[in-house]
MIDOSE-1310 file (N, C-alpha, C; in nm, 2 decimals, decimal comma, always signed):
residues 224
msaa	+0,17/+2,00/+1,24/+0,19/+1,93/+1,11/+0,12/+1,80/+1,12; +0,01/+1,79/+1,04/-0,07/+1,66/+1,04/-0,04/+1,60/+0,91; +0,00/+1,47/+0,91/+0,04/+1,40/+0,79/-0,01/+1,25/+0,79; -0,03/+1,20/+0,67/-0,08/+1,07/+0,65/+0,02/+0,97/+0,72
aslt	-0,03/+0,86/+0,77/+0,05/+0,76/+0,85/+0,16/+0,70/+0,76; +0,14/+0,69/+0,63/+0,24/+0,63/+0,55/+0,36/+0,72/+0,53; +0,35/+0,85/+0,58/+0,46/+0,94/+0,57/+0,55/+0,94/+0,69; +0,51/+0,87/+0,79/+0,57/+0,88/+0,93/+0,73/+0,88/+0,92
nafq	+0,79/+0,78/+0,87/+0,94/+0,77/+0,87/+1,00/+0,88/+0,79; +0,95/+0,90/+0,67/+1,01/+1,01/+0,59/+0,99/+1,15/+0,65; +0,88/+1,18/+0,70/+0,85/+1,31/+0,76/+0,92/+1,33/+0,89; +0,95/+1,23/+0,96/+1,03/+1,25/+1,08/+1,17/+1,30/+1,05
eias	+1,22/+1,24/+0,94/+1,36/+1,28/+0,89/+1,35/+1,42/+0,83; +1,25/+1,44/+0,75/+1,24/+1,57/+0,69/+1,22/+1,68/+0,79; +1,14/+1,66/+0,89/+1,12/+1,76/+1,00/+1,25/+1,79/+1,07; +1,33/+1,69/+1,09/+1,46/+1,71/+1,16/+1,55/+1,80/+1,07
afet	+1,55/+1,77/+0,94/+1,63/+1,85/+0,85/+1,58/+1,99/+0,84; +1,45/+2,01/+0,84/+1,39/+2,14/+0,84/+1,43/+2,22/+0,96; +1,42/+2,16/+1,08/+1,46/+2,23/+1,20/+1,61/+2,27/+1,20; +1,69/+2,19/+1,14/+1,83/+2,22/+1,13/+1,85/+2,35/+1,05
qhpe	+1,78/+2,36/+0,94/+1,79/+2,47/+0,85/+1,71/+2,60/+0,91; +1,61/+2,57/+0,99/+1,53/+2,68/+1,05/+1,52/+2,66/+1,20; +1,63/+2,68/+1,27/+1,63/+2,66/+1,41/+1,52/+2,74/+1,49; +1,47/+2,84/+1,43/+1,37/+2,92/+1,49/+1,23/+2,85/+1,49
hkvv	+1,22/+2,74/+1,42/+1,09/+2,67/+1,41/+1,11/+2,53/+1,48; +1,00/+2,49/+1,54/+0,99/+2,35/+1,60/+0,87/+2,28/+1,53; +0,90/+2,16/+1,47/+0,79/+2,09/+1,40/+0,74/+1,98/+1,50; +0,61/+1,99/+1,52/+0,54/+1,89/+1,60/+0,45/+1,81/+1,50
lnfg	+0,48/+1,68/+1,50/+0,42/+1,59/+1,40/+0,30/+1,51/+1,45; +0,20/+1,50/+1,38/+0,08/+1,43/+1,41/+0,04/+1,34/+1,29; +0,05/+1,21/+1,31/+0,03/+1,11/+1,20/-0,10/+1,03/+1,22; -0,17/+1,00/+1,11/-0,29/+0,92/+1,12/-0,35/+0,90/+0,99
asga	-0,46/+0,84/+0,98/-0,54/+0,83/+0,86/-0,58/+0,96/+0,81; -0,56/+0,99/+0,68/-0,59/+1,12/+0,63/-0,73/+1,17/+0,66; -0,83/+1,09/+0,65/-0,96/+1,13/+0,68/-0,98/+1,17/+0,83; -0,92/+1,09/+0,92/-0,93/+1,12/+1,06/-0,86/+1,25/+1,09
llqq	-0,74/+1,28/+1,02/-0,67/+1,41/+1,04/-0,76/+1,52/+1,00; -0,83/+1,51/+0,88/-0,91/+1,61/+0,83/-1,02/+1,64/+0,93; -1,08/+1,54/+0,99/-1,19/+1,56/+1,09/-1,13/+1,64/+1,21; -1,01/+1,61/+1,25/-0,95/+1,68/+1,36/-0,93/+1,83/+1,33
iakg	-0,88/+1,86/+1,21/-0,85/+1,99/+1,16/-0,99/+2,07/+1,15; -1,09/+2,00/+1,10/-1,22/+2,07/+1,09/-1,28/+2,10/+1,22; -1,24/+2,03/+1,32/-1,30/+2,05/+1,46/-1,21/+2,15/+1,54; -1,10/+2,20/+1,47/-1,02/+2,31/+1,53/-0,90/+2,26/+1,60
apad	-0,86/+2,13/+1,58/-0,73/+2,09/+1,63/-0,62/+2,17/+1,58; -0,52/+2,20/+1,66/-0,41/+2,29/+1,61/-0,32/+2,22/+1,51; -0,31/+2,28/+1,39/-0,23/+2,23/+1,28/-0,19/+2,35/+1,19; -0,07/+2,35/+1,14/-0,03/+2,45/+1,04/-0,02/+2,40/+0,90
vfas	+0,01/+2,27/+0,89/+0,03/+2,21/+0,75/-0,05/+2,08/+0,75; -0,11/+2,04/+0,64/-0,17/+1,91/+0,62/-0,12/+1,84/+0,50; -0,07/+1,72/+0,52/-0,03/+1,63/+0,40/-0,11/+1,51/+0,40; -0,18/+1,49/+0,29/-0,27/+1,38/+0,27/-0,22/+1,27/+0,18
adqe	-0,27/+1,15/+0,20/-0,22/+1,04/+0,11/-0,31/+1,03/-0,02; -0,41/+1,12/-0,03/-0,49/+1,11/-0,15/-0,55/+1,25/-0,18; -0,59/+1,27/-0,31/-0,65/+1,39/-0,35/-0,78/+1,42/-0,29; -0,86/+1,31/-0,28/-1,00/+1,33/-0,23/-1,01/+1,39/-0,09
tmdr	-0,92/+1,35/+0,00/-0,93/+1,41/+0,13/-0,89/+1,56/+0,13; -0,78/+1,59/+0,05/-0,74/+1,73/+0,04/-0,85/+1,81/-0,04; -0,92/+1,75/-0,13/-1,03/+1,82/-0,20/-1,13/+1,86/-0,10; -1,16/+1,77/+0,00/-1,26/+1,80/+0,10/-1,22/+1,91/+0,19
aqqq	-1,09/+1,91/+0,22/-1,03/+2,02/+0,31/-1,04/+2,15/+0,23; -1,02/+2,15/+0,10/-1,03/+2,27/+0,02/-1,18/+2,32/+0,01; -1,27/+2,22/+0,00/-1,41/+2,26/-0,01/-1,46/+2,32/+0,12; -1,40/+2,28/+0,23/-1,44/+2,34/+0,36/-1,35/+2,46/+0,40
slie	-1,27/+2,51/+0,30/-1,19/+2,63/+0,32/-1,09/+2,61/+0,44; -1,04/+2,49/+0,45/-0,95/+2,46/+0,57/-0,80/+2,48/+0,53; -0,78/+2,49/+0,40/-0,64/+2,50/+0,35/-0,62/+2,63/+0,27; -0,49/+2,67/+0,25/-0,45/+2,77/+0,16/-0,45/+2,71/+0,02
tdar	-0,55/+2,73/-0,05/-0,57/+2,66/-0,18/-0,45/+2,69/-0,28; -0,41/+2,82/-0,28/-0,31/+2,86/-0,38/-0,18/+2,80/-0,35; -0,16/+2,75/-0,23/-0,03/+2,69/-0,19/-0,03/+2,54/-0,19; -0,14/+2,48/-0,23/-0,15/+2,33/-0,24/-0,06/+2,28/-0,35
rdfa	+0,02/+2,18/-0,31/+0,11/+2,12/-0,41/+0,11/+1,96/-0,39; +0,13/+1,89/-0,50/+0,16/+1,75/-0,49/+0,31/+1,73/-0,47; +0,35/+1,64/-0,38/+0,49/+1,63/-0,35/+0,55/+1,49/-0,36; +0,46/+1,39/-0,37/+0,51/+1,25/-0,37/+0,41/+1,16/-0,44
ansl	+0,45/+1,04/-0,48/+0,36/+0,94/-0,54/+0,40/+0,80/-0,47; +0,30/+0,71/-0,48/+0,32/+0,58/-0,42/+0,25/+0,47/-0,51; +0,26/+0,35/-0,47/+0,18/+0,24/-0,54/+0,12/+0,15/-0,43; +0,01/+0,08/-0,48/-0,06/-0,01/-0,39/-0,01/-0,15/-0,41
vliv	+0,02/-0,22/-0,30/+0,06/-0,36/-0,31/-0,02/-0,45/-0,22; -0,02/-0,57/-0,25/-0,08/-0,68/-0,17/+0,04/-0,75/-0,10; +0,03/-0,76/+0,04/+0,14/-0,82/+0,11/+0,08/-0,94/+0,19; +0,17/-1,04/+0,22/+0,14/-1,15/+0,30/+0,25/-1,17/+0,41
paeg	+0,22/-1,24/+0,51/+0,33/-1,26/+0,61/+0,45/-1,33/+0,54; +0,57/-1,29/+0,59/+0,69/-1,34/+0,52/+0,71/-1,49/+0,55; +0,67/-1,54/+0,67/+0,68/-1,68/+0,70/+0,56/-1,75/+0,64; +0,58/-1,86/+0,57/+0,47/-1,93/+0,50/+0,49/-1,92/+0,35
nkap	+0,43/-2,02/+0,29/+0,45/-2,03/+0,15/+0,34/-1,97/+0,06; +0,23/-1,94/+0,13/+0,11/-1,89/+0,05/+0,13/-1,75/+0,01; +0,12/-1,72/-0,12/+0,12/-1,59/-0,17/+0,04/-1,59/-0,30; -0,07/-1,52/-0,30/-0,16/-1,53/-0,42/-0,09/-1,48/-0,55
atld	-0,12/-1,54/-0,66/-0,07/-1,49/-0,78/-0,17/-1,39/-0,85; -0,29/-1,40/-0,81/-0,40/-1,31/-0,86/-0,49/-1,26/-0,75; -0,55/-1,15/-0,76/-0,64/-1,10/-0,66/-0,76/-1,19/-0,64; -0,80/-1,26/-0,74/-0,91/-1,35/-0,74/-0,89/-1,46/-0,63
eltr	-0,77/-1,50/-0,61/-0,74/-1,60/-0,51/-0,78/-1,56/-0,37; -0,78/-1,43/-0,35/-0,82/-1,38/-0,21/-0,97/-1,42/-0,18; -1,05/-1,46/-0,27/-1,19/-1,49/-0,25/-1,20/-1,63/-0,20; -1,09/-1,71/-0,19/-1,10/-1,85/-0,15/-0,99/-1,88/-0,04
apye	-1,01/-2,00/+0,02/-0,92/-2,04/+0,12/-0,78/-2,05/+0,05; -0,67/-2,03/+0,13/-0,67/-2,01/+0,27/-0,68/-1,86/+0,32; -0,73/-1,77/+0,23/-0,73/-1,63/+0,26/-0,86/-1,59/+0,33; -0,87/-1,61/+0,46/-0,99/-1,59/+0,53/-1,00/-1,45/+0,60
riai	-0,88/-1,39/+0,63/-0,87/-1,26/+0,70/-0,78/-1,17/+0,62; -0,84/-1,07/+0,56/-0,77/-0,97/+0,48/-0,77/-0,83/+0,53; -0,66/-0,78/+0,57/-0,66/-0,64/+0,63/-0,67/-0,53/+0,53; -0,76/-0,44/+0,55/-0,79/-0,33/+0,46/-0,82/-0,21/+0,54
gqpa	-0,76/-0,10/+0,51/-0,79/+0,03/+0,58/-0,94/+0,06/+0,55; -1,00/+0,12/+0,65/-1,14/+0,15/+0,64/-1,16/+0,25/+0,53; -1,23/+0,22/+0,42/-1,24/+0,31/+0,30/-1,30/+0,44/+0,33; -1,38/+0,46/+0,44/-1,45/+0,58/+0,47/-1,35/+0,69/+0,51
svpv	-1,24/+0,65/+0,58/-1,14/+0,74/+0,63/-1,00/+0,72/+0,60; -0,97/+0,60/+0,54/-0,83/+0,57/+0,51/-0,80/+0,56/+0,36; -0,72/+0,65/+0,31/-0,70/+0,65/+0,16/-0,66/+0,52/+0,10; -0,57/+0,44/+0,17/-0,53/+0,31/+0,12/-0,65/+0,22/+0,10
gryt	-0,74/+0,23/+0,19/-0,86/+0,15/+0,19/-0,95/+0,19/+0,07; -0,95/+0,32/+0,04/-1,03/+0,37/-0,08/-0,97/+0,32/-0,21; -0,83/+0,33/-0,22/-0,76/+0,28/-0,34/-0,79/+0,13/-0,35; -0,79/+0,06/-0,24/-0,81/-0,08/-0,25/-0,95/-0,12/-0,29
kaal	-1,05/-0,05/-0,23/-1,19/-0,08/-0,27/-1,21/-0,05/-0,41; -1,16/+0,06/-0,46/-1,18/+0,10/-0,60/-1,12/-0,01/-0,70; -1,00/-0,05/-0,66/-0,93/-0,15/-0,74/-1,00/-0,28/-0,75; -1,05/-0,32/-0,63/-1,12/-0,45/-0,63/-1,26/-0,44/-0,69
ekqg	-1,33/-0,33/-0,68/-1,45/-0,31/-0,75/-1,44/-0,32/-0,90; -1,33/-0,26/-0,95/-1,31/-0,26/-1,09/-1,30/-0,41/-1,14; -1,25/-0,50/-1,06/-1,23/-0,64/-1,10/-1,35/-0,72/-1,05; -1,45/-0,66/-1,00/-1,57/-0,73/-0,95/-1,55/-0,82/-0,83
lwpa	-1,44/-0,79/-0,75/-1,40/-0,87/-0,64/-1,44/-0,81/-0,50; -1,48/-0,69/-0,50/-1,50/-0,62/-0,37/-1,60/-0,69/-0,28; -1,72/-0,73/-0,32/-1,82/-0,80/-0,23/-1,76/-0,92/-0,16; -1,69/-1,01/-0,24/-1,64/-1,13/-0,19/-1,52/-1,10/-0,09
iear	-1,44/-1,01/-0,12/-1,32/-0,98/-0,03/-1,37/-0,90/+0,09; -1,46/-0,81/+0,07/-1,51/-0,73/+0,18/-1,57/-0,82/+0,29; -1,62/-0,94/+0,25/-1,67/-1,03/+0,35/-1,56/-1,09/+0,44; -1,44/-1,08/+0,39/-1,32/-1,14/+0,46/-1,24/-1,02/+0,52
miga	-1,29/-0,90/+0,51/-1,21/-0,78/+0,55/-1,19/-0,77/+0,70; -1,07/-0,74/+0,74/-1,04/-0,70/+0,88/-1,01/-0,55/+0,87; -1,10/-0,46/+0,92/-1,08/-0,32/+0,90/-0,96/-0,26/+0,99; -0,89/-0,17/+0,93/-0,78/-0,10/+1,00/-0,80/+0,05/+1,00
qnvr	-0,75/+0,11/+1,11/-0,76/+0,25/+1,12/-0,67/+0,34/+1,04; -0,56/+0,28/+0,99/-0,47/+0,34/+0,90/-0,38/+0,24/+0,84; -0,30/+0,28/+0,74/-0,22/+0,18/+0,67/-0,11/+0,11/+0,75; -0,06/+0,18/+0,86/+0,04/+0,11/+0,94/-0,02/+0,00/+1,02
qvld	-0,15/+0,02/+1,06/-0,22/-0,09/+1,13/-0,23/-0,22/+1,04; -0,26/-0,19/+0,91/-0,27/-0,31/+0,82/-0,13/-0,38/+0,81; -0,02/-0,30/+0,80/+0,11/-0,35/+0,80/+0,14/-0,43/+0,92; +0,10/-0,38/+1,04/+0,13/-0,45/+1,16/+0,05/-0,59/+1,17
yvar	-0,07/-0,58/+1,13/-0,15/-0,71/+1,12/-0,08/-0,82/+1,04; -0,04/-0,78/+0,92/+0,03/-0,88/+0,84/+0,16/-0,92/+0,89; +0,24/-0,82/+0,94/+0,37/-0,85/+1,00/+0,36/-0,95/+1,12; +0,25/-0,94/+1,19/+0,23/-1,03/+1,31/+0,16/-1,16/+1,27
aevd	+0,13/-1,17/+1,14/+0,06/-1,29/+1,09/-0,08/-1,30/+1,15; -0,14/-1,19/+1,19/-0,28/-1,20/+1,25/-0,38/-1,20/+1,14; -0,34/-1,18/+1,01/-0,43/-1,19/+0,90/-0,35/-1,26/+0,79; -0,42/-1,30/+0,69/-0,36/-1,38/+0,58/-0,30/-1,29/+0,47
agfv	-0,35/-1,17/+0,46/-0,30/-1,08/+0,36/-0,35/-0,94/+0,39; -0,29/-0,84/+0,32/-0,33/-0,70/+0,35/-0,29/-0,61/+0,23; -0,35/-0,49/+0,22/-0,32/-0,40/+0,12/-0,26/-0,27/+0,18; -0,13/-0,24/+0,14/-0,06/-0,13/+0,19/+0,01/-0,06/+0,07
yatd	+0,08/+0,05/+0,10/+0,16/+0,12/+0,00/+0,30/+0,04/-0,01; +0,36/+0,05/-0,12/+0,49/-0,01/-0,14/+0,59/+0,04/-0,04; +0,58/+0,17/-0,01/+0,68/+0,23/+0,09/+0,66/+0,16/+0,23; +0,54/+0,13/+0,27/+0,51/+0,07/+0,40/+0,57/-0,08/+0,40
aalm	+0,54/-0,15/+0,29/+0,59/-0,29/+0,28/+0,74/-0,29/+0,29; +0,81/-0,19/+0,23/+0,96/-0,19/+0,23/+1,01/-0,18/+0,38; +0,94/-0,12/+0,47/+0,99/-0,09/+0,60/+0,99/-0,22/+0,68; +0,92/-0,32/+0,64/+0,92/-0,45/+0,71/+0,94/-0,57/+0,62
adkv	+1,04/-0,55/+0,53/+1,07/-0,65/+0,43/+1,11/-0,79/+0,49; +1,15/-0,79/+0,62/+1,18/-0,91/+0,69/+1,06/-0,98/+0,74; +0,95/-0,91/+0,75/+0,83/-0,97/+0,81/+0,71/-0,98/+0,72; +0,72/-0,91/+0,61/+0,61/-0,92/+0,51/+0,67/-0,94/+0,37
kvam	+0,60/-1,00/+0,28/+0,65/-1,01/+0,14/+0,54/-0,96/+0,05; +0,58/-0,89/-0,06/+0,49/-0,83/-0,15/+0,45/-0,94/-0,25; +0,32/-0,97/-0,26/+0,27/-1,07/-0,35/+0,25/-1,01/-0,49; +0,21/-0,88/-0,50/+0,19/-0,82/-0,63/+0,17/-0,67/-0,61
tvpv	+0,19/-0,59/-0,71/+0,15/-0,46/-0,72/+0,01/-0,45/-0,78; -0,08/-0,38/-0,71/-0,22/-0,38/-0,75/-0,25/-0,26/-0,84; -0,31/-0,29/-0,96/-0,35/-0,18/-1,05/-0,45/-0,09/-0,98; -0,43/+0,04/-0,98/-0,52/+0,13/-0,92/-0,60/+0,21/-1,02
ttsv	-0,72/+0,26/-0,98/-0,80/+0,33/-1,08/-0,77/+0,48/-1,07; -0,71/+0,52/-0,96/-0,66/+0,66/-0,95/-0,52/+0,66/-0,90; -0,43/+0,73/-0,96/-0,29/+0,73/-0,92/-0,27/+0,78/-0,77; -0,18/+0,72/-0,70/-0,16/+0,75/-0,56/-0,06/+0,87/-0,55
rypi	-0,12/+0,99/-0,54/-0,04/+1,11/-0,53/-0,07/+1,19/-0,40; +0,03/+1,24/-0,33/+0,02/+1,30/-0,20/+0,02/+1,46/-0,22; -0,08/+1,53/-0,17/-0,08/+1,67/-0,17/-0,05/+1,73/-0,03; +0,01/+1,85/-0,03/+0,04/+1,92/+0,09/-0,01/+2,06/+0,08
apia	-0,05/+2,12/+0,19/-0,09/+2,26/+0,19/-0,09/+2,32/+0,33; -0,06/+2,45/+0,34/-0,07/+2,52/+0,47/-0,22/+2,52/+0,51; -0,24/+2,52/+0,64/-0,38/+2,54/+0,70/-0,42/+2,68/+0,69; -0,54/+2,71/+0,64/-0,59/+2,85/+0,64/-0,60/+2,91/+0,77
gsan	-0,56/+3,03/+0,78/-0,56/+3,10/+0,91/-0,46/+3,05/+1,02; -0,36/+2,98/+0,97/-0,26/+2,93/+1,07/-0,20/+3,04/+1,15; -0,18/+3,01/+1,27/-0,11/+3,11/+1,36/+0,04/+3,12/+1,33; +0,09/+3,02/+1,25/+0,23/+3,02/+1,21/+0,24/+3,01/+1,06
aaaa	+0,17/+3,11/+0,99/+0,16/+3,10/+0,85/+0,29/+3,10/+0,77; +0,38/+3,18/+0,82/+0,51/+3,19/+0,75/+0,59/+3,06/+0,76; +0,59/+3,00/+0,88/+0,66/+2,88/+0,91/+0,59/+2,76/+0,82; +0,46/+2,77/+0,81/+0,38/+2,67/+0,74/+0,43/+2,67/+0,59
kdfv	+0,43/+2,79/+0,53/+0,47/+2,80/+0,39/+0,62/+2,76/+0,38; +0,70/+2,79/+0,47/+0,84/+2,75/+0,47/+0,85/+2,60/+0,47; +0,77/+2,53/+0,55/+0,78/+2,39/+0,56/+0,73/+2,32/+0,42; +0,62/+2,38/+0,37/+0,57/+2,32/+0,24/+0,68/+2,34/+0,13
afvl	+0,74/+2,45/+0,13/+0,85/+2,48/+0,03/+0,97/+2,38/+0,06; +1,00/+2,35/+0,18/+1,11/+2,26/+0,21/+1,07/+2,12/+0,16; +0,95/+2,08/+0,18/+0,91/+1,94/+0,14/+0,93/+1,93/-0,01; +0,91/+2,03/-0,09/+0,92/+2,03/-0,23/+1,07/+2,05/-0,28
sgpa	+1,16/+2,08/-0,18/+1,30/+2,11/-0,22/+1,38/+1,98/-0,24; +1,49/+1,99/-0,30/+1,58/+1,88/-0,33/+1,61/+1,79/-0,21; +1,66/+1,84/-0,10/+1,69/+1,76/+0,02/+1,57/+1,67/+0,07; +1,45/+1,73/+0,08/+1,34/+1,66/+0,13/+1,29/+1,56/+0,02
qavl	+1,30/+1,59/-0,10/+1,26/+1,50/-0,21/+1,36/+1,38/-0,21; +1,48/+1,40/-0,17/+1,58/+1,29/-0,16/+1,54/+1,20/-0,05; +1,50/+1,25/+0,06/+1,45/+1,17/+0,17/+1,33/+1,09/+0,13; +1,24/+1,15/+0,07/+1,12/+1,07/+0,02/+1,16/+0,96/-0,08
akyg	+1,25/+0,99/-0,17/+1,30/+0,89/-0,26/+1,37/+0,77/-0,19; +1,44/+0,81/-0,08/+1,51/+0,70/+0,00/+1,41/+0,60/+0,06; +1,29/+0,65/+0,09/+1,19/+0,57/+0,15/+1,10/+0,51/+0,05; +1,13/+0,53/-0,08/+1,06/+0,46/-0,19/+0,95/+0,54/-0,25
fgkp	+0,93/+0,67/-0,21/+0,82/+0,75/-0,28/+0,87/+0,80/-0,41; +0,78/+0,81/-0,51/+0,81/+0,85/-0,64/+0,78/+1,00/-0,65; +0,81/+1,06/-0,77/+0,78/+1,19/-0,80/+0,63/+1,20/-0,83; +0,56/+1,31/-0,79/+0,41/+1,32/-0,82/+0,38/+1,33/-0,96
C-alpha cells in the first residue's frame, strides 16, 4: 500500500481497522511524495494499492496502465495553508509579504514530484508571486518535511495541507488558507496486475466505507 505522506496518520489507523475486520490480510504501508511513489511503482516496486494527494499523479499512473482504472475513486479532500513557526510574532497577512523580509527561507515541496508543491506553485503563479518566492524556496521531498522545517523554525514559513498543520498545532500556526487553482482531492486505486487483487479491492472499498471516512474526518480531511 503506497500512499501520500499527508495520509500517514490517518492511514495507519485505517490499516489497523482494516486488519481487524480482515484478519487474513496484513497491510504494509509505504508513505512518501506521490510522484516518488509513482516512480517506485512504475519500476516494479511491490504495491497493491496507490493513494495519491492529487489527480495529476494518478492520471499519470492511469496513462501508464499501472492502476485498475475502473476501480479508481476519490476518497478525501484537503486545503492548502501557509504556516509559520508557533514561536515568534511574524505571520504574514498576505502572500505578497513572503517576497520581503523577514521571510528569507520558505519551505515548499518540490513541484516536480510533490503534489503540495504543485498546488503551491500554481497558486503563487496565479498571483504573479512565484518567481520572487521561488528565489527564497527551500525545497522539500514531501509535505511532512515542509512541516518539520517549519516546526523546528529552520525556515520562516512553509506551505502544507491543513491536516498536516493540525498535527503540530503546538509548533506551527496557520497564517492563512491559500486559494488553490485546482481542488485538493485524493484518489485511490488498486494496482494493475496486483498479486493480491482481491485484498486490494477490499482495502479500497474499506477506505470509502463509513468507519474509514470517520477516521479521515477526525484528522481533518473533507469529503471529495
